[in-house]
C-alpha positions in Angstrom: 38.6 74.4 109.9 41.8 73.9 107.8 40.7 70.2 107.3 37.4 71.2 106.1 39.0 73.5 103.5 41.3 70.8 102.3 38.5 68.4 101.9 36.4 70.9 100.0 39.0 71.8 97.6 40.1 68.2 97.0 36.3 67.5 96.3 36.2 70.4 93.8 39.5 69.2 92.1 38.2 65.6 91.7 34.9 66.7 90.3 36.4 68.9 87.7 38.7 66.4 86.6 36.0 63.8 86.3 33.9 66.0 84.2 36.7 66.2 81.6 37.7 62.6 81.7 35.5 61.4 78.7 35.3 64.7 76.6 36.6 65.4 73.4 40.5 65.8 72.9 40.9 66.9 69.3 39.1 66.9 66.0 40.4 65.5 62.7 38.6 66.5 59.3 37.9 63.8 57.0 36.8 64.1 53.2 33.3 65.7 52.6 30.9 63.5 50.9 27.2 62.6 50.1 24.8 59.8 51.2 23.3 57.6 48.8 20.2 59.7 48.6 22.2 62.8 47.9 22.5 64.5 51.3 25.7 66.4 51.5 27.7 66.3 54.7 31.1 67.1 56.5 32.8 64.3 58.4 35.0 64.8 61.5 36.7 62.1 63.8 36.6 63.1 67.4 39.4 61.9 69.6 38.1 61.5 73.2 40.0 61.4 76.5 40.2 57.7 77.7 39.4 56.2 74.3 41.9 55.1 72.0 39.7 55.1 68.8 37.9 58.1 67.3 34.2 58.8 67.2 32.6 59.9 64.1 30.4 63.0 63.9 28.6 64.5 60.8 27.3 67.9 59.6 24.4 67.4 57.3 23.8 70.5 55.2 20.0 69.9 54.9 19.6 69.9 58.7 22.3 72.3 59.4 23.1 70.2 62.3 25.9 68.0 63.6 25.0 64.5 64.5 26.5 61.4 66.0 27.3 58.7 63.4 23.9 56.9 63.8 21.9 60.2 63.9 20.5 59.4 67.4 21.5 62.7 68.5 21.8 65.9 66.5 22.5 69.6 67.6 23.6 72.9 66.0 26.7 73.0 68.4 29.5 70.9 67.4 30.9 70.5 70.8 27.9 69.3 72.4 27.7 66.5 69.7 31.4 65.7 70.2 30.7 65.4 74.0 27.8 63.1 73.5 29.8 61.1 71.0 32.5 60.5 73.4 30.0 59.4 76.1 28.2 57.2 73.8 31.4 55.6 72.4 
């Protein structure tokens, strides 16, 4: 019975560490700006675990949503977009 408990606890620990392996580590604010067509945005660079270079995310004021750099994924929640940017990058 003790062996089963050890195996189960080890599996839980490994799955928990794998879930955070590629996630966001920190955010760095960059200067705000506007696109060529006048859309205002906020720019942040997300540092991801296991990735040496940062991933860009943007908050577009007209959409009121955060988006990954190529706008293939957008959401109102910055953390969801940061996680997706880390996964895509």
